[in-house]
Biotite code that builds the C-alpha atoms (Angstrom):
import biotite.structure as struc

atoms = struc.array([
    struc.Atom([326.673, 170.119, 185.795], chain_id="A", res_id=1, res_name="UNK", atom_name="CA", element="C"),
    struc.Atom([324.987, 167.026, 187.189], chain_id="A", res_id=2, res_name="UNK", atom_name="CA", element="C"),
    struc.Atom([327.634, 166.816, 189.896], chain_id="A", res_id=3, res_name="UNK", atom_name="CA", element="C"),
    struc.Atom([326.894, 170.426, 191.004], chain_id="A", res_id=4, res_name="UNK", atom_name="CA", element="C"),
    struc.Atom([323.157, 169.689, 191.197], chain_id="A", res_id=5, res_name="UNK", atom_name="CA", element="C"),
    struc.Atom([323.764, 166.538, 193.267], chain_id="A", res_id=6, res_name="UNK", atom_name="CA", element="C"),
    struc.Atom([326.120, 168.378, 195.641], chain_id="A", res_id=7, res_name="UNK", atom_name="CA", element="C"),
    struc.Atom([323.598, 171.212, 196.084], chain_id="A", res_id=8, res_name="UNK", atom_name="CA", element="C"),
    struc.Atom([320.797, 168.707, 196.740], chain_id="A", res_id=9, res_name="UNK", atom_name="CA", element="C"),
    struc.Atom([322.944, 166.910, 199.306], chain_id="A", res_id=10, res_name="UNK", atom_name="CA", element="C"),
    struc.Atom([323.767, 170.161, 201.095], chain_id="A", res_id=11, res_name="UNK", atom_name="CA", element="C"),
    struc.Atom([320.113, 171.211, 201.199], chain_id="A", res_id=12, res_name="UNK", atom_name="CA", element="C"),
    struc.Atom([319.061, 167.798, 202.512], chain_id="A", res_id=13, res_name="UNK", atom_name="CA", element="C"),
    struc.Atom([321.673, 167.966, 205.283], chain_id="A", res_id=14, res_name="UNK", atom_name="CA", element="C"),
    struc.Atom([320.291, 171.222, 206.703], chain_id="A", res_id=15, res_name="UNK", atom_name="CA", element="C"),
    struc.Atom([317.178, 170.732, 208.857], chain_id="A", res_id=16, res_name="UNK", atom_name="CA", element="C"),
    struc.Atom([314.268, 172.871, 207.814], chain_id="A", res_id=17, res_name="UNK", atom_name="CA", element="C"),
    struc.Atom([314.002, 176.064, 209.860], chain_id="A", res_id=18, res_name="UNK", atom_name="CA", element="C"),
    struc.Atom([310.358, 176.972, 209.245], chain_id="A", res_id=19, res_name="UNK", atom_name="CA", element="C"),
    struc.Atom([307.946, 174.069, 208.926], chain_id="A", res_id=20, res_name="UNK", atom_name="CA", element="C"),
    struc.Atom([304.187, 174.307, 209.170], chain_id="A", res_id=21, res_name="UNK", atom_name="CA", element="C"),
    struc.Atom([301.543, 171.650, 209.674], chain_id="A", res_id=22, res_name="UNK", atom_name="CA", element="C"),
    struc.Atom([300.017, 170.392, 206.425], chain_id="A", res_id=23, res_name="UNK", atom_name="CA", element="C"),
    struc.Atom([296.865, 168.321, 206.963], chain_id="A", res_id=24, res_name="UNK", atom_name="CA", element="C"),
    struc.Atom([297.863, 167.911, 210.624], chain_id="A", res_id=25, res_name="UNK", atom_name="CA", element="C"),
    struc.Atom([301.215, 166.354, 209.598], chain_id="A", res_id=26, res_name="UNK", atom_name="CA", element="C"),
    struc.Atom([304.881, 167.245, 209.162], chain_id="A", res_id=27, res_name="UNK", atom_name="CA", element="C"),
    struc.Atom([306.995, 165.018, 206.933], chain_id="A", res_id=28, res_name="UNK", atom_name="CA", element="C"),
    struc.Atom([310.467, 165.282, 205.522], chain_id="A", res_id=29, res_name="UNK", atom_name="CA", element="C"),
    struc.Atom([313.900, 163.858, 204.786], chain_id="A", res_id=30, res_name="UNK", atom_name="CA", element="C"),
    struc.Atom([316.073, 166.044, 207.001], chain_id="A", res_id=31, res_name="UNK", atom_name="CA", element="C"),
    struc.Atom([315.698, 165.547, 210.708], chain_id="A", res_id=32, res_name="UNK", atom_name="CA", element="C"),
    struc.Atom([318.644, 166.126, 213.003], chain_id="A", res_id=33, res_name="UNK", atom_name="CA", element="C"),
    struc.Atom([317.500, 162.977, 214.875], chain_id="A", res_id=34, res_name="UNK", atom_name="CA", element="C"),
    struc.Atom([319.699, 160.237, 213.431], chain_id="A", res_id=35, res_name="UNK", atom_name="CA", element="C"),
    struc.Atom([318.388, 157.115, 215.186], chain_id="A", res_id=36, res_name="UNK", atom_name="CA", element="C"),
    struc.Atom([315.189, 155.142, 214.647], chain_id="A", res_id=37, res_name="UNK", atom_name="CA", element="C"),
    struc.Atom([312.620, 156.000, 217.293], chain_id="A", res_id=38, res_name="UNK", atom_name="CA", element="C"),
    struc.Atom([308.955, 156.647, 217.959], chain_id="A", res_id=39, res_name="UNK", atom_name="CA", element="C"),
    struc.Atom([307.796, 159.386, 220.308], chain_id="A", res_id=40, res_name="UNK", atom_name="CA", element="C"),
    struc.Atom([304.545, 160.594, 221.876], chain_id="A", res_id=41, res_name="UNK", atom_name="CA", element="C"),
    struc.Atom([304.500, 164.275, 222.888], chain_id="A", res_id=42, res_name="UNK", atom_name="CA", element="C"),
    struc.Atom([301.799, 165.350, 225.353], chain_id="A", res_id=43, res_name="UNK", atom_name="CA", element="C"),
    struc.Atom([303.063, 168.708, 226.653], chain_id="A", res_id=44, res_name="UNK", atom_name="CA", element="C"),
    struc.Atom([304.422, 172.021, 225.416], chain_id="A", res_id=45, res_name="UNK", atom_name="CA", element="C"),
    struc.Atom([307.729, 171.402, 227.234], chain_id="A", res_id=46, res_name="UNK", atom_name="CA", element="C"),
    struc.Atom([308.203, 167.991, 225.573], chain_id="A", res_id=47, res_name="UNK", atom_name="CA", element="C"),
    struc.Atom([307.297, 169.526, 222.203], chain_id="A", res_id=48, res_name="UNK", atom_name="CA", element="C"),
    struc.Atom([309.886, 172.313, 222.531], chain_id="A", res_id=49, res_name="UNK", atom_name="CA", element="C"),
    struc.Atom([312.569, 169.769, 223.519], chain_id="A", res_id=50, res_name="UNK", atom_name="CA", element="C"),
    struc.Atom([311.719, 167.429, 220.615], chain_id="A", res_id=51, res_name="UNK", atom_name="CA", element="C"),
    struc.Atom([311.620, 170.308, 218.135], chain_id="A", res_id=52, res_name="UNK", atom_name="CA", element="C"),
    struc.Atom([314.994, 171.593, 219.329], chain_id="A", res_id=53, res_name="UNK", atom_name="CA", element="C"),
    struc.Atom([316.470, 168.086, 218.916], chain_id="A", res_id=54, res_name="UNK", atom_name="CA", element="C"),
    struc.Atom([314.810, 167.699, 215.491], chain_id="A", res_id=55, res_name="UNK", atom_name="CA", element="C"),
    struc.Atom([315.423, 171.136, 213.945], chain_id="A", res_id=56, res_name="UNK", atom_name="CA", element="C"),
    struc.Atom([317.986, 172.916, 216.077], chain_id="A", res_id=57, res_name="UNK", atom_name="CA", element="C"),
    struc.Atom([317.820, 175.643, 218.700], chain_id="A", res_id=58, res_name="UNK", atom_name="CA", element="C"),
    struc.Atom([317.114, 178.502, 216.268], chain_id="A", res_id=59, res_name="UNK", atom_name="CA", element="C"),
    struc.Atom([313.975, 176.951, 214.707], chain_id="A", res_id=60, res_name="UNK", atom_name="CA", element="C"),
    struc.Atom([310.518, 177.942, 215.941], chain_id="A", res_id=61, res_name="UNK", atom_name="CA", element="C"),
    struc.Atom([308.278, 174.932, 216.580], chain_id="A", res_id=62, res_name="UNK", atom_name="CA", element="C"),
    struc.Atom([304.856, 174.749, 214.857], chain_id="A", res_id=63, res_name="UNK", atom_name="CA", element="C"),
    struc.Atom([301.873, 175.419, 217.127], chain_id="A", res_id=64, res_name="UNK", atom_name="CA", element="C"),
    struc.Atom([300.072, 172.572, 218.903], chain_id="A", res_id=65, res_name="UNK", atom_name="CA", element="C"),
    struc.Atom([297.053, 172.934, 221.210], chain_id="A", res_id=66, res_name="UNK", atom_name="CA", element="C"),
    struc.Atom([297.980, 170.408, 223.916], chain_id="A", res_id=67, res_name="UNK", atom_name="CA", element="C"),
    struc.Atom([294.640, 170.916, 225.664], chain_id="A", res_id=68, res_name="UNK", atom_name="CA", element="C"),
    struc.Atom([292.982, 169.041, 222.759], chain_id="A", res_id=69, res_name="UNK", atom_name="CA", element="C"),
    struc.Atom([295.721, 167.192, 220.890], chain_id="A", res_id=70, res_name="UNK", atom_name="CA", element="C"),
    struc.Atom([299.113, 165.527, 221.121], chain_id="A", res_id=71, res_name="UNK", atom_name="CA", element="C"),
    struc.Atom([301.875, 164.735, 218.633], chain_id="A", res_id=72, res_name="UNK", atom_name="CA", element="C"),
    struc.Atom([303.096, 161.293, 217.603], chain_id="A", res_id=73, res_name="UNK", atom_name="CA", element="C"),
    struc.Atom([306.388, 161.105, 215.707], chain_id="A", res_id=74, res_name="UNK", atom_name="CA", element="C"),
    struc.Atom([308.319, 158.442, 213.818], chain_id="A", res_id=75, res_name="UNK", atom_name="CA", element="C"),
    struc.Atom([311.980, 158.897, 212.941], chain_id="A", res_id=76, res_name="UNK", atom_name="CA", element="C"),
    struc.Atom([313.536, 156.288, 210.617], chain_id="A", res_id=77, res_name="UNK", atom_name="CA", element="C"),
    struc.Atom([317.157, 157.103, 211.344], chain_id="A", res_id=78, res_name="UNK", atom_name="CA", element="C"),
    struc.Atom([319.852, 157.169, 208.660], chain_id="A", res_id=79, res_name="UNK", atom_name="CA", element="C"),
    struc.Atom([319.005, 156.123, 205.093], chain_id="A", res_id=80, res_name="UNK", atom_name="CA", element="C"),
    struc.Atom([321.400, 156.155, 202.140], chain_id="A", res_id=81, res_name="UNK", atom_name="CA", element="C"),
    struc.Atom([318.921, 157.286, 199.455], chain_id="A", res_id=82, res_name="UNK", atom_name="CA", element="C"),
    struc.Atom([316.613, 160.251, 199.019], chain_id="A", res_id=83, res_name="UNK", atom_name="CA", element="C"),
    struc.Atom([312.889, 159.666, 198.768], chain_id="A", res_id=84, res_name="UNK", atom_name="CA", element="C"),
    struc.Atom([312.076, 157.482, 201.769], chain_id="A", res_id=85, res_name="UNK", atom_name="CA", element="C"),
    struc.Atom([308.645, 158.187, 203.217], chain_id="A", res_id=86, res_name="UNK", atom_name="CA", element="C"),
    struc.Atom([306.700, 157.139, 206.289], chain_id="A", res_id=87, res_name="UNK", atom_name="CA", element="C"),
    struc.Atom([303.037, 156.204, 205.990], chain_id="A", res_id=88, res_name="UNK", atom_name="CA", element="C"),
    struc.Atom([301.123, 156.536, 209.265], chain_id="A", res_id=89, res_name="UNK", atom_name="CA", element="C"),
    struc.Atom([297.634, 155.255, 210.028], chain_id="A", res_id=90, res_name="UNK", atom_name="CA", element="C"),
    struc.Atom([295.994, 155.869, 213.406], chain_id="A", res_id=91, res_name="UNK", atom_name="CA", element="C"),
    struc.Atom([293.242, 153.722, 214.859], chain_id="A", res_id=92, res_name="UNK", atom_name="CA", element="C"),
    struc.Atom([291.552, 153.771, 218.248], chain_id="A", res_id=93, res_name="UNK", atom_name="CA", element="C"),
    struc.Atom([291.862, 150.423, 219.993], chain_id="A", res_id=94, res_name="UNK", atom_name="CA", element="C"),
    struc.Atom([288.502, 148.640, 219.550], chain_id="A", res_id=95, res_name="UNK", atom_name="CA", element="C"),
    struc.Atom([288.667, 147.278, 223.118], chain_id="A", res_id=96, res_name="UNK", atom_name="CA", element="C"),
    struc.Atom([289.928, 150.418, 224.880], chain_id="A", res_id=97, res_name="UNK", atom_name="CA", element="C"),
    struc.Atom([288.699, 153.828, 223.708], chain_id="A", res_id=98, res_name="UNK", atom_name="CA", element="C"),
    struc.Atom([291.514, 155.565, 225.642], chain_id="A", res_id=99, res_name="UNK", atom_name="CA", element="C"),
    struc.Atom([294.217, 153.709, 223.676], chain_id="A", res_id=100, res_name="UNK", atom_name="CA", element="C"),
    struc.Atom([295.431, 154.771, 220.229], chain_id="A", res_id=101, res_name="UNK", atom_name="CA", element="C"),
    struc.Atom([297.328, 152.425, 217.918], chain_id="A", res_id=102, res_name="UNK", atom_name="CA", element="C"),
    struc.Atom([299.749, 153.986, 215.425], chain_id="A", res_id=103, res_name="UNK", atom_name="CA", element="C"),
    struc.Atom([300.525, 151.761, 212.426], chain_id="A", res_id=104, res_name="UNK", atom_name="CA", element="C"),
    struc.Atom([303.463, 152.960, 210.368], chain_id="A", res_id=105, res_name="UNK", atom_name="CA", element="C"),
    struc.Atom([305.459, 151.668, 207.451], chain_id="A", res_id=106, res_name="UNK", atom_name="CA", element="C"),
    struc.Atom([308.618, 152.747, 205.718], chain_id="A", res_id=107, res_name="UNK", atom_name="CA", element="C"),
    struc.Atom([308.157, 153.340, 201.997], chain_id="A", res_id=108, res_name="UNK", atom_name="CA", element="C"),
    struc.Atom([311.452, 153.179, 200.090], chain_id="A", res_id=109, res_name="UNK", atom_name="CA", element="C"),
    struc.Atom([312.077, 155.385, 197.045], chain_id="A", res_id=110, res_name="UNK", atom_name="CA", element="C"),
    struc.Atom([310.563, 154.137, 193.801], chain_id="A", res_id=111, res_name="UNK", atom_name="CA", element="C"),
    struc.Atom([312.747, 153.140, 190.887], chain_id="A", res_id=112, res_name="UNK", atom_name="CA", element="C"),
    struc.Atom([316.477, 152.813, 190.491], chain_id="A", res_id=113, res_name="UNK", atom_name="CA", element="C"),
    struc.Atom([317.243, 156.506, 190.128], chain_id="A", res_id=114, res_name="UNK", atom_name="CA", element="C"),
    struc.Atom([316.973, 157.703, 193.722], chain_id="A", res_id=115, res_name="UNK", atom_name="CA", element="C"),
    struc.Atom([319.743, 160.101, 194.695], chain_id="A", res_id=116, res_name="UNK", atom_name="CA", element="C"),
    struc.Atom([322.498, 158.439, 196.714], chain_id="A", res_id=117, res_name="UNK", atom_name="CA", element="C"),
    struc.Atom([322.637, 160.666, 199.770], chain_id="A", res_id=118, res_name="UNK", atom_name="CA", element="C"),
    struc.Atom([322.294, 160.442, 203.523], chain_id="A", res_id=119, res_name="UNK", atom_name="CA", element="C"),
    struc.Atom([318.785, 161.326, 204.729], chain_id="A", res_id=120, res_name="UNK", atom_name="CA", element="C"),
    struc.Atom([316.936, 161.152, 208.058], chain_id="A", res_id=121, res_name="UNK", atom_name="CA", element="C"),
    struc.Atom([313.242, 160.665, 207.173], chain_id="A", res_id=122, res_name="UNK", atom_name="CA", element="C"),
    struc.Atom([310.591, 161.622, 209.725], chain_id="A", res_id=123, res_name="UNK", atom_name="CA", element="C"),
    struc.Atom([306.841, 162.055, 210.114], chain_id="A", res_id=124, res_name="UNK", atom_name="CA", element="C"),
    struc.Atom([304.920, 163.823, 212.878], chain_id="A", res_id=125, res_name="UNK", atom_name="CA", element="C"),
    struc.Atom([301.151, 164.014, 213.176], chain_id="A", res_id=126, res_name="UNK", atom_name="CA", element="C"),
    struc.Atom([298.725, 165.736, 215.511], chain_id="A", res_id=127, res_name="UNK", atom_name="CA", element="C"),
    struc.Atom([296.081, 163.433, 216.998], chain_id="A", res_id=128, res_name="UNK", atom_name="CA", element="C"),
    struc.Atom([293.327, 163.680, 219.580], chain_id="A", res_id=129, res_name="UNK", atom_name="CA", element="C"),
    struc.Atom([294.530, 163.123, 223.153], chain_id="A", res_id=130, res_name="UNK", atom_name="CA", element="C"),
    struc.Atom([294.580, 159.490, 224.313], chain_id="A", res_id=131, res_name="UNK", atom_name="CA", element="C"),
    struc.Atom([295.895, 158.163, 227.605], chain_id="A", res_id=132, res_name="UNK", atom_name="CA", element="C"),
    struc.Atom([297.859, 155.362, 225.955], chain_id="A", res_id=133, res_name="UNK", atom_name="CA", element="C"),
    struc.Atom([299.583, 155.015, 222.562], chain_id="A", res_id=134, res_name="UNK", atom_name="CA", element="C"),
    struc.Atom([301.257, 151.992, 220.968], chain_id="A", res_id=135, res_name="UNK", atom_name="CA", element="C"),
    struc.Atom([303.260, 151.863, 217.739], chain_id="A", res_id=136, res_name="UNK", atom_name="CA", element="C"),
    struc.Atom([303.036, 148.916, 215.345], chain_id="A", res_id=137, res_name="UNK", atom_name="CA", element="C"),
    struc.Atom([305.349, 148.449, 212.347], chain_id="A", res_id=138, res_name="UNK", atom_name="CA", element="C"),
    struc.Atom([303.707, 147.269, 209.147], chain_id="A", res_id=139, res_name="UNK", atom_name="CA", element="C"),
    struc.Atom([306.788, 145.750, 207.474], chain_id="A", res_id=140, res_name="UNK", atom_name="CA", element="C"),
    struc.Atom([305.104, 143.967, 204.570], chain_id="A", res_id=141, res_name="UNK", atom_name="CA", element="C"),
    struc.Atom([303.289, 146.901, 203.020], chain_id="A", res_id=142, res_name="UNK", atom_name="CA", element="C"),
    struc.Atom([305.264, 149.090, 200.655], chain_id="A", res_id=143, res_name="UNK", atom_name="CA", element="C"),
    struc.Atom([308.386, 146.899, 200.454], chain_id="A", res_id=144, res_name="UNK", atom_name="CA", element="C"),
    struc.Atom([309.892, 146.788, 196.985], chain_id="A", res_id=145, res_name="UNK", atom_name="CA", element="C"),
    struc.Atom([311.802, 143.741, 195.720], chain_id="A", res_id=146, res_name="UNK", atom_name="CA", element="C"),
    struc.Atom([315.457, 143.968, 196.681], chain_id="A", res_id=147, res_name="UNK", atom_name="CA", element="C"),
    struc.Atom([314.805, 146.275, 199.641], chain_id="A", res_id=148, res_name="UNK", atom_name="CA", element="C"),
    struc.Atom([315.664, 144.634, 202.936], chain_id="A", res_id=149, res_name="UNK", atom_name="CA", element="C"),
    struc.Atom([313.739, 145.234, 206.130], chain_id="A", res_id=150, res_name="UNK", atom_name="CA", element="C"),
    struc.Atom([314.662, 143.951, 209.528], chain_id="A", res_id=151, res_name="UNK", atom_name="CA", element="C"),
    struc.Atom([311.751, 142.957, 211.683], chain_id="A", res_id=152, res_name="UNK", atom_name="CA", element="C"),
    struc.Atom([311.992, 144.405, 215.167], chain_id="A", res_id=153, res_name="UNK", atom_name="CA", element="C"),
    struc.Atom([313.213, 141.790, 217.612], chain_id="A", res_id=154, res_name="UNK", atom_name="CA", element="C"),
    struc.Atom([310.588, 140.496, 219.988], chain_id="A", res_id=155, res_name="UNK", atom_name="CA", element="C"),
    struc.Atom([310.907, 138.096, 222.882], chain_id="A", res_id=156, res_name="UNK", atom_name="CA", element="C"),
    struc.Atom([308.206, 135.496, 223.259], chain_id="A", res_id=157, res_name="UNK", atom_name="CA", element="C"),
    struc.Atom([306.869, 135.558, 226.799], chain_id="A", res_id=158, res_name="UNK", atom_name="CA", element="C"),
    struc.Atom([306.524, 132.493, 229.003], chain_id="A", res_id=159, res_name="UNK", atom_name="CA", element="C"),
    struc.Atom([302.737, 132.708, 228.760], chain_id="A", res_id=160, res_name="UNK", atom_name="CA", element="C"),
    struc.Atom([302.890, 132.687, 224.947], chain_id="A", res_id=161, res_name="UNK", atom_name="CA", element="C"),
    struc.Atom([305.199, 129.658, 225.024], chain_id="A", res_id=162, res_name="UNK", atom_name="CA", element="C"),
    struc.Atom([302.831, 127.763, 227.329], chain_id="A", res_id=163, res_name="UNK", atom_name="CA", element="C"),
    struc.Atom([299.892, 128.718, 225.107], chain_id="A", res_id=164, res_name="UNK", atom_name="CA", element="C"),
    struc.Atom([301.736, 127.432, 221.990], chain_id="A", res_id=165, res_name="UNK", atom_name="CA", element="C"),
    struc.Atom([302.571, 124.108, 223.661], chain_id="A", res_id=166, res_name="UNK", atom_name="CA", element="C"),
    struc.Atom([299.007, 123.747, 224.934], chain_id="A", res_id=167, res_name="UNK", atom_name="CA", element="C"),
    struc.Atom([297.673, 124.357, 221.422], chain_id="A", res_id=168, res_name="UNK", atom_name="CA", element="C"),
    struc.Atom([300.078, 121.864, 219.824], chain_id="A", res_id=169, res_name="UNK", atom_name="CA", element="C"),
    struc.Atom([299.348, 119.360, 222.584], chain_id="A", res_id=170, res_name="UNK", atom_name="CA", element="C"),
    struc.Atom([295.612, 119.548, 221.920], chain_id="A", res_id=171, res_name="UNK", atom_name="CA", element="C"),
    struc.Atom([296.247, 119.034, 218.215], chain_id="A", res_id=172, res_name="UNK", atom_name="CA", element="C"),
    struc.Atom([298.303, 115.901, 218.955], chain_id="A", res_id=173, res_name="UNK", atom_name="CA", element="C"),
    struc.Atom([295.958, 114.595, 221.632], chain_id="A", res_id=174, res_name="UNK", atom_name="CA", element="C"),
    struc.Atom([298.104, 115.652, 224.570], chain_id="A", res_id=175, res_name="UNK", atom_name="CA", element="C"),
    struc.Atom([296.087, 116.505, 227.686], chain_id="A", res_id=176, res_name="UNK", atom_name="CA", element="C"),
    struc.Atom([297.188, 119.021, 230.298], chain_id="A", res_id=177, res_name="UNK", atom_name="CA", element="C"),
    struc.Atom([299.406, 122.027, 230.084], chain_id="A", res_id=178, res_name="UNK", atom_name="CA", element="C"),
    struc.Atom([303.090, 122.253, 229.264], chain_id="A", res_id=179, res_name="UNK", atom_name="CA", element="C"),
    struc.Atom([305.276, 122.530, 232.356], chain_id="A", res_id=180, res_name="UNK", atom_name="CA", element="C"),
    struc.Atom([308.639, 122.984, 230.619], chain_id="A", res_id=181, res_name="UNK", atom_name="CA", element="C"),
    struc.Atom([309.765, 119.369, 230.903], chain_id="A", res_id=182, res_name="UNK", atom_name="CA", element="C"),
    struc.Atom([310.445, 117.255, 227.842], chain_id="A", res_id=183, res_name="UNK", atom_name="CA", element="C"),
    struc.Atom([308.291, 114.142, 227.956], chain_id="A", res_id=184, res_name="UNK", atom_name="CA", element="C"),
    struc.Atom([308.219, 111.347, 225.380], chain_id="A", res_id=185, res_name="UNK", atom_name="CA", element="C"),
])
């Protein structure tokens, strides 16, 4: 009996939802047809139709969005091997640039040891006020349970950051001048 329930749950999770509606300006779920991790900003009806077709399939009708006043930001986690993963999203206007919106998101793994072992594709989409620029920031530390492993996104340190670090260390050690890339005793 348990096996039948698990098989039925797996089959239902594998089929993208056909009719989804906005709930509190958000769409969330476990069954996107988008299987890779990505973040997307949608600013037009055409982009929205294309994303919805990729997410839910050609037969699904996309939920309504008024692109004259709002846009959609979406986070797709990619493939997960347990049911119950969620995405928490917090939006904040940039304090230095009112035309820039910062999207903080974190992956929340399922609680407890009894999460169903199944392939899921968690996603979250939210409607936000139109901004000219949007950046996504991953909040890796929040919501991580012991034993769950997160990979921090790789980031290259720029030349300017390297020079700034050496200048800071140099000032702490009494070194005068800026770092020019040469090793000096």
